[in-house]
N, CA, C and O of each residue as an XYZ file, in Angstrom:
604
protein
N      28.263    151.911     43.900
C      27.545    151.293     43.495
C      28.023    150.878     42.261
O      27.591    149.783     41.901
N      28.754    151.414     41.547
C      29.432    150.339     40.337
C      29.751    149.432     41.069
O      29.036    148.432     41.016
N      30.904    149.425     42.001
C      31.201    148.900     42.139
C      31.063    147.862     43.214
O      31.986    147.057     43.337
N      29.741    147.762     44.220
C      29.157    146.561     44.134
C      28.771    146.421     43.171
O      29.527    145.483     42.918
N      27.996    146.554     41.972
C      27.822    146.169     40.741
C      29.217    145.095     40.457
O      29.146    143.879     40.274
N      30.105    145.692     40.475
C      31.232    145.366     40.241
C      31.784    143.689     40.883
O      32.346    142.803     40.239
N      31.445    143.686     42.119
C      31.518    142.621     43.559
C      31.070    141.804     43.498
O      31.587    140.713     43.741
N      29.572    142.048     43.040
C      28.399    141.192     42.935
C      29.070    140.483     41.451
O      29.323    139.287     41.311
N      29.204    141.197     40.767
C      29.244    139.985     39.394
C      30.425    139.279     39.591
O      30.507    138.132     39.152
N      31.416    139.830     40.228
C      32.707    138.755     40.555
C      32.404    137.964     41.044
O      32.717    136.824     40.701
N      31.522    138.290     42.250
C      31.159    137.058     42.838
C      30.805    135.741     42.310
O      31.145    134.602     42.632
N      29.591    136.476     40.903
C      28.508    135.369     40.267
C      29.947    134.516     39.740
O      30.319    133.414     40.144
N      30.682    135.488     38.607
C      31.259    134.536     37.850
C      32.686    133.863     39.193
O      33.799    133.557     38.766
N      32.538    133.813     39.854
C      33.856    133.254     40.744
C      33.464    131.900     41.305
O      34.235    131.037     41.725
N      32.311    131.860     41.252
C      30.849    130.986     41.717
C      30.725    129.953     41.067
O      30.571    128.774     41.385
N      30.842    130.734     39.678
C      30.384    129.383     37.971
C      31.880    128.929     38.625
O      31.939    127.788     39.081
N      32.990    129.709     38.683
C      34.030    129.385     38.354
C      34.657    127.852     39.269
O      35.165    126.856     38.753
N      34.401    128.116     40.744
C      34.552    127.264     41.709
C      34.059    126.158     41.767
O      33.005    126.259     41.139
N      34.223    124.522     42.357
C      33.378    123.707     42.093
C      32.331    124.288     43.630
O      32.388    125.431     44.084
N      31.727    123.516     44.011
C      30.637    123.590     44.337
C      30.862    122.858     45.954
O      31.456    121.805     46.188
N      30.112    123.879     47.061
C      30.419    122.904     48.079
C      29.892    122.162     48.017
O      29.160    121.871     47.071
N      30.198    121.064     49.826
C      29.932    120.105     49.599
C      28.177    120.104     50.379
O      27.625    119.012     50.509
N      27.647    121.040     50.713
C      26.434    121.557     50.482
C      25.496    121.382     49.351
O      24.483    120.719     49.126
N      26.277    122.286     48.696
C      25.619    122.642     47.332
C      25.656    121.111     46.620
O      24.816    120.759     45.792
N      26.732    120.292     47.065
C      27.079    118.760     45.941
C      25.649    118.116     46.497
O      24.742    117.779     45.735
N      25.615    118.047     47.351
C      24.415    117.525     48.136
C      23.168    117.442     47.721
O      22.423    116.510     47.417
N      23.029    119.216     47.788
C      21.563    119.722     47.453
C      21.630    119.366     45.624
O      20.514    119.092     45.182
N      22.505    119.347     44.814
C      22.740    119.072     43.800
C      21.997    118.174     43.352
O      21.144    118.120     42.466
N      22.632    117.140     44.423
C      22.595    115.600     43.837
C      21.062    114.643     44.803
O      20.509    113.556     44.635
N      20.883    115.825     45.815
C      19.005    115.516     45.851
C      18.267    115.825     45.196
O      17.332    115.084     44.891
N      18.438    117.281     44.639
C      17.890    117.851     43.254
C      17.539    117.034     42.442
O      16.337    116.973     42.183
N      18.608    116.011     41.680
C      19.153    114.838     40.921
C      18.135    114.227     41.011
O      17.257    114.322     40.153
N      17.991    113.197     42.443
C      17.131    112.321     42.657
C      16.120    112.282     42.799
O      15.551    111.197     42.680
N      15.184    113.799     43.223
C      13.736    114.004     43.063
C      13.526    114.008     41.678
O      12.502    113.440     41.299
N      14.334    114.572     40.739
C      13.882    114.717     39.775
C      13.792    112.999     39.193
O      12.962    112.645     38.356
N      14.695    112.174     39.749
C      15.304    111.109     39.428
C      13.296    110.158     39.889
O      12.455    109.572     39.207
N      13.398    110.464     41.072
C      12.372    109.580     41.095
C      10.834    110.414     40.691
O       9.722    109.887     40.647
N      11.058    111.354     40.517
C       9.503    112.202     39.764
C       9.468    111.613     38.535
O       8.464    111.416     37.851
N      10.756    111.299     38.242
C      10.440    110.678     35.882
C      10.264    109.414     36.172
O       9.652    108.779     35.312
N      10.890    108.353     37.901
C      10.728    106.982     38.048
C       8.390    107.456     38.113
O       7.710    106.724     37.394
N       7.873    108.201     38.671
C       7.305    107.997     39.804
C       5.932    108.610     37.879
O       4.775    108.239     37.680
N       6.633    109.366     37.149
C       6.078    109.732     36.015
C       5.273    108.507     34.845
O       4.152    108.356     34.359
N       6.873    107.675     34.767
C       6.622    106.487     34.252
C       6.349    106.122     34.976
O       5.259    106.689     34.908
N       6.216    105.195     36.425
C       4.985    104.214     36.586
C       3.994    104.830     36.569
O       3.076    104.026     36.408
N       3.552    106.019     36.657
C       2.080    106.085     36.419
C       1.815    106.140     35.147
O       0.603    106.148     34.931
N       2.662    106.193     33.952
C       2.242    105.713     32.153
C       1.952    104.725     32.563
O       0.762    104.431     32.679
N       3.028    103.811     32.950
C       2.387    102.281     32.668
C       0.919    102.134     33.344
O      -0.176    102.077     32.784
N       1.229    102.092     34.665
C      -0.593    101.893     35.331
C      -1.824    102.390     34.746
O      -2.925    101.844     34.818
N      -1.411    103.949     33.908
C      -2.213    104.429     32.860
C      -2.621    102.989     31.686
O      -3.625    102.347     31.378
N      -1.060    103.015     31.303
C      -1.861    101.945     30.084
C      -1.869    100.965     30.698
O      -2.978    100.663     30.257
N      -1.649    100.188     31.314
C      -2.034     99.046     31.829
C      -3.808     98.828     32.153
O      -4.384     97.820     31.744
N      -4.552     99.943     32.951
C      -5.604     99.980     33.397
C      -6.224    100.830     31.964
O      -7.403    100.943     32.301
N      -6.148    101.322     30.923
C      -6.429    101.316     29.565
C      -6.299    100.342     28.566
O      -6.652    100.276     27.389
N      -5.756     99.671     29.269
C      -5.392     97.810     28.165
C      -6.594     97.042     28.919
O      -7.484     96.539     28.233
N      -6.627     96.948     30.317
C      -7.843     96.243     30.904
C      -8.917     96.493     30.785
O      -9.838     95.712     31.025
N      -9.089     98.203     30.191
C     -10.282     98.600     30.315
C     -10.997     97.834     28.560
O     -11.979     97.136     28.310
N      -9.840     98.460     27.657
C     -10.212     97.455     26.294
C     -10.741     96.033     26.526
O     -11.859     95.600     26.246
N      -9.817     95.463     27.036
C     -10.065     94.472     27.461
C     -11.237     93.423     28.008
O     -11.706     92.317     27.741
N     -11.436     94.810     29.207
C     -12.669     94.422     29.002
C     -14.032     94.839     28.729
O     -15.021     94.554     29.403
N     -13.984     95.605     27.581
C     -14.751     96.127     26.389
C     -14.716     94.696     25.614
O     -15.768     94.067     25.509
N     -13.883     94.342     25.241
C     -14.073     93.066     24.083
C     -14.687     91.831     24.958
O     -15.451     91.044     24.398
N     -14.426     91.704     26.022
C     -15.272     90.587     26.968
C     -16.478     90.698     27.068
O     -17.350     89.856     27.284
N     -16.537     92.311     26.822
C     -17.805     92.209     27.799
C     -19.188     92.066     26.051
O     -20.375     91.741     26.057
N     -18.411     92.416     25.023
C     -19.238     92.276     23.983
C     -18.704     90.933     23.037
O     -19.006     90.912     21.844
N     -17.959     89.905     23.594
C     -18.139     88.906     23.837
C     -18.976     88.334     24.092
O     -19.668     87.600     23.387
N     -19.056     88.644     25.392
C     -20.071     88.279     26.581
C     -21.548     88.642     25.927
O     -22.344     87.714     26.075
N     -22.250     90.153     25.020
C     -22.993     89.907     24.799
C     -23.574     89.370     23.058
O     -24.619     89.504     22.422
N     -22.014     88.621     22.765
C     -22.758     88.107     21.162
C     -22.942     86.848     21.311
O     -23.829     86.289     20.665
N     -21.801     85.859     22.566
C     -22.657     84.967     22.877
C     -24.180     85.052     23.604
O     -25.152     84.356     23.310
N     -24.122     85.886     24.423
C     -25.746     85.552     24.818
C     -26.609     85.997     24.012
O     -27.755     85.615     24.250
N     -26.391     87.084     22.602
C     -27.286     86.761     21.617
C     -27.649     85.756     20.621
O     -28.605     85.581     19.865
N     -26.068     84.891     21.000
C     -26.400     83.583     19.982
C     -26.837     82.742     20.830
O     -27.548     81.857     20.355
N     -26.630     82.719     22.054
C     -27.611     82.000     23.314
C     -29.004     81.549     22.963
O     -29.430     80.441     22.637
N     -29.768     83.058     23.168
C     -30.783     83.600     22.885
C     -31.693     83.366     21.078
O     -32.877     83.114     20.855
N     -30.977     83.500     20.469
C     -30.848     82.835     19.296
C     -31.452     81.431     19.058
O     -32.432     81.061     18.412
N     -30.165     80.516     20.098
C     -30.850     79.215     19.328
C     -31.238     78.273     20.679
O     -31.371     77.049     20.719
N     -31.427     79.636     22.185
C     -32.704     79.250     22.279
C     -33.822     79.155     21.869
O     -34.448     78.141     22.181
N     -34.420     80.107     21.084
C     -35.709     80.506     20.038
C     -35.481     79.428     19.742
O     -35.932     78.496     20.407
N     -34.693     79.231     18.628
C     -34.492     78.240     17.392
C     -35.331     76.350     18.178
O     -36.150     75.511     17.805
N     -34.390     76.599     19.423
C     -35.045     75.329     20.180
C     -36.298     75.249     20.723
O     -36.729     74.378     21.478
N     -36.836     76.181     20.306
C     -38.183     76.874     21.612
C     -39.047     76.548     19.474
O     -39.862     75.628     19.415
N     -38.893     76.947     18.768
C     -39.334     76.796     17.529
C     -39.754     75.045     17.414
O     -40.677     74.256     17.615
N     -38.467     75.124     16.981
C     -38.267     72.898     16.469
C     -39.522     72.118     17.953
O     -40.366     71.224     17.893
N     -39.237     72.656     18.650
C     -40.039     71.882     20.319
C     -41.719     71.836     19.156
O     -42.458     70.924     18.784
N     -41.690     73.538     18.912
C     -43.000     73.624     18.838
C     -43.427     72.887     17.359
O     -44.654     72.790     17.366
N     -42.952     72.418     16.292
C     -42.911     71.733     15.531
C     -43.164     70.415     15.788
O     -44.130     69.706     15.508
N     -41.849     70.138     16.529
C     -42.244     68.730     16.676
C     -43.581     68.410     17.419
O     -44.335     67.509     17.052
N     -43.847     69.339     18.649
C     -44.982     68.617     18.917
C     -46.395     69.060     18.270
O     -47.539     68.775     18.624
N     -45.882     69.925     17.106
C     -47.841     69.870     16.160
C     -47.362     68.452     15.119
O     -48.281     67.667     14.886
N     -46.093     68.149     14.557
C     -45.753     67.259     13.795
C     -46.387     65.895     15.000
O     -47.358     65.264     14.582
N     -46.116     65.705     15.685
C     -46.373     64.653     16.580
C     -47.553     64.888     16.813
O     -48.063     63.794     17.053
N     -48.810     66.201     16.939
C     -50.412     65.424     17.495
C     -50.711     65.080     15.513
O     -51.496     64.220     15.113
N     -49.690     66.186     14.380
C     -50.338     65.191     13.268
C     -50.653     64.232     12.931
O     -51.663     63.864     12.332
N     -49.113     63.323     13.580
C     -49.193     61.846     13.116
C     -49.913     61.286     14.079
O     -50.286     60.147     13.796
N     -50.291     61.750     15.288
C     -51.330     61.129     16.514
C     -52.862     61.306     15.732
O     -53.754     60.535     16.085
N     -53.136     62.278     14.722
C     -54.367     62.572     14.065
C     -54.496     61.578     12.825
O     -55.222     60.624     12.547
N     -53.617     62.145     12.315
C     -53.111     60.472     10.954
C     -53.118     58.870     11.591
O     -53.765     58.040     10.952
N     -52.476     58.472     12.717
C     -52.792     57.449     13.137
C     -54.501     57.343     13.222
O     -55.311     56.836     12.447
N     -54.662     58.032     14.476
C     -56.017     58.036     14.793
C     -56.994     57.226     13.497
O     -57.513     56.139     13.246
N     -56.765     58.977     12.762
C     -57.658     58.518     11.110
C     -56.939     56.857     10.323
O     -57.652     56.063      9.710
N     -56.061     56.747     10.454
C     -55.446     55.505      9.343
C     -56.228     53.927     10.861
O     -56.923     52.985     10.479
N     -55.957     54.065     11.875
C     -56.826     53.246     12.973
C     -58.636     53.287     12.134
O     -59.281     52.458     11.491
N     -58.848     54.471     12.515
C     -60.832     54.449     11.882
C     -60.819     53.772     10.809
O     -61.541     52.780     10.705
N     -59.583     54.378      9.302
C     -59.618     54.569      8.035
C     -60.174     52.248      8.388
O     -61.257     51.667      8.323
N     -58.789     51.762      8.704
C     -58.575     50.088      9.358
C     -60.440     49.730      9.851
O     -60.994     48.673      9.550
N     -60.722     50.194     10.169
C     -62.187     49.506     11.349
C     -62.715     49.644      9.677
O     -62.778     48.864      8.727
N     -62.975     50.786      9.861
C     -64.024     50.938      7.991
C     -63.853     49.898      7.399
O     -64.821     49.194      7.113
N     -62.470     49.515      7.041
C     -61.999     48.555      5.900
C     -62.143     47.147      6.321
O     -62.201     46.263      5.465
N     -62.207     46.877      7.591
C     -62.089     45.804      8.031
C     -63.944     45.256      8.207
O     -64.411     44.138      7.990
N     -64.639     46.484      8.654
C     -65.994     46.056      8.419
C     -66.528     46.119      7.210
O     -67.714     45.808      7.104
N     -65.573     46.649      5.700
C     -66.115     46.398      4.551
C     -66.031     45.362      4.265
O     -66.867     44.923      3.476
N     -64.940     44.457      4.797
C     -64.392     43.175      4.714
C     -64.841     42.426      5.025
O     -64.670     41.313      4.528
N     -65.588     42.645      5.938
C     -66.729     41.319      6.807
C     -68.403     41.131      5.949
O     -69.145     40.247      5.521
N     -68.322     42.633      6.080
C     -69.770     42.954      5.306
C     -69.959     41.973      4.108
O     -70.902     41.219      3.866
N     -68.556     42.239      3.282
C     -67.844     41.806      1.741
C     -68.195     40.460      1.823
O     -69.000     40.004      1.012
N     -67.738     39.812      2.626
C     -67.783     38.056      3.418
C     -69.012     37.783      2.842
O     -69.424     37.168      1.859
N     -69.753     38.828      4.318
C     -71.697     38.016      4.487
C     -71.976     37.750      3.029
O     -72.238     36.739      2.378
N     -71.808     39.155      2.731
C     -72.704     38.938      1.547
C     -72.143     37.856      0.440
O     -72.981     37.016      0.111
N     -70.348     37.710     -0.426
C     -70.798     37.050     -0.308
C     -71.040     35.021     -0.349
O     -71.023     34.166     -1.235
N     -71.248     35.032      1.187
C     -71.422     34.207      2.020
C     -72.700     33.688      1.918
O     -72.955     32.486      1.843
N     -73.940     35.083      1.914
C     -75.347     35.248      1.545
C     -75.336     34.520     -0.173
O     -75.995     33.541     -0.522
N     -74.502     35.237     -0.939
C     -74.282     35.278     -2.441
C     -74.276     33.467     -2.930
O     -74.964     32.794     -3.696
N     -73.304     33.233     -2.173
C     -72.892     32.057     -2.602
C     -73.630     30.963     -2.111
O     -73.522     29.863     -2.652
N     -74.757     31.245     -0.634
C     -75.832     30.417     -0.148
C     -77.269     30.886     -1.042
O     -78.325     30.254     -1.025
N     -77.079     31.814     -1.606
C     -78.510     31.643     -2.593
C     -78.156     30.822     -4.400
O     -78.761     30.165     -5.246
N     -77.164     31.259     -4.235
C     -76.627     30.498     -5.575
C     -76.249     28.814     -5.276
O     -76.194     27.958     -6.159
N     -76.001     28.577     -3.771
C     -76.209     26.825     -3.737
C     -77.994     26.280     -3.738
O     -78.569     25.226     -4.012
N     -78.313     27.307     -3.387
C     -79.924     27.202     -3.055
C     -80.876     27.048     -4.470
O     -81.846     26.291     -4.426
N     -80.545     27.829     -5.782
C     -80.451     28.026     -6.443
C     -79.894     27.321     -7.432
O     -80.712     27.136     -8.333
N     -78.843     26.849     -7.645
C     -78.402     25.087     -8.057
C     -79.581     24.169     -7.729
O     -80.355     23.574     -8.480
N     -79.463     24.244     -5.810
C     -80.192     23.385     -5.719
C     -81.550     23.037     -5.621
O     -81.942     22.032     -5.028
N     -82.723     24.346     -6.542
C     -84.296     24.016     -6.724
C     -84.199     23.923     -8.214
O     -85.148     23.657     -8.951
N     -82.535     24.250     -8.729
C     -82.799     23.826    -10.390
C     -82.590     22.438    -10.502
O     -83.321     21.827    -11.282
N     -81.379     21.572     -9.611
C     -81.860     20.306     -9.817
C     -83.311     19.632     -9.857
O     -83.886     19.080    -10.796
N     -83.711     19.850     -8.555
C     -84.860     19.492     -7.968
C     -85.729     20.145     -8.885
O     -86.761     19.475     -8.935
N     -85.811     21.225     -9.703
C     -87.076     21.283    -10.503
C     -86.241     20.226    -12.133
O     -86.973     19.776    -13.015
N     -85.142     20.101    -12.152
C     -84.740     19.130    -13.578
C     -85.154     17.846    -12.848
O     -85.671     16.873    -13.397
N     -84.870     17.957    -11.569
C     -85.275     16.094    -11.177
C     -87.751     15.974    -11.114
O     -88.522     15.015    -11.152
N     -87.886     16.919    -11.050
C     -88.901     16.932    -10.863
C     -89.416     17.066    -12.618
O     -90.493     16.582    -12.966
N     -88.726     17.600    -13.362
C     -89.431     17.684    -14.655
C     -88.893     16.041    -15.171
O     -89.644     15.293    -15.798
N     -88.058     15.820    -14.940
C     -87.907     14.336    -15.401
C     -88.737     13.063    -14.763
O     -88.974     11.943    -15.218
N     -89.089     13.723    -13.481
C     -89.752     12.883    -12.846
C     -91.500     13.345    -13.444
O     -92.534     12.831    -13.019
N     -91.454     13.880    -13.969
C     -93.106     14.877    -14.765
C     -92.879     13.642    -16.263
O     -93.727     12.908    -16.772
N     -91.662     13.793    -16.561
C     -91.440     13.080    -17.872
C     -92.150     11.935    -18.239
O     -93.062     11.635    -19.010
N     -90.906     11.027    -16.852
C     -91.297      9.943    -17.452
C     -92.417      9.432    -16.283
O     -92.649      8.234    -16.121
N     -93.030     10.415    -15.550
C     -94.642      9.598    -16.128
C     -95.651     10.345    -16.728
O     -96.782     10.476    -16.259
N     -95.316     10.748    -17.582
C     -95.973     11.051    -18.648
C     -95.830     10.072    -19.600
O     -96.566      9.362    -20.284
N     -94.288     10.309    -19.380
C     -94.248      8.252    -20.736
C     -94.521      7.580    -20.110
O     -95.722      7.469    -20.354
N     -94.263      6.831    -19.246
C     -95.110      6.089    -18.066
C     -97.135      5.380    -18.513
O     -97.911      4.436    -18.660
N     -96.830      7.168    -18.503
C     -98.945      6.735    -18.413
C     -99.220      7.285    -20.007
O    -100.245      7.706    -20.543
N     -98.349      7.160    -20.326
C     -98.807      6.961    -22.236
C     -98.166      6.137    -22.663
O     -98.271      5.825    -23.849
């Protein structure tokens, strides 16, 4: 048994010292290629994972920017609606003011016409008064002349 142990130990020692057989070299080359292939696969997967994470980050950033732009568009739309409402209200007020101005202008024209009518009537009355005064003076003058002539 010790002899077998020694022989086995010696065989292992010799295998380590001797160059590998062609079959073993092929197996080692295959194992090395397999390790290289697996490492390349891990590297490729790591790159794909990093690319996917980057794409997801970019997607999230773009979605956030989209939400931001949508919010800005919503606010701009609300401002536009508010501005349109104010514009309509101001247009109504302007229209009402214009109607009021037209009404006041008609009233002013009516008042001016009334004033002209009153002035014309006053002028006519003044003219009649002057004519009556003149007739009264003429009548007085005539009455005086008649008195003078009769006296």
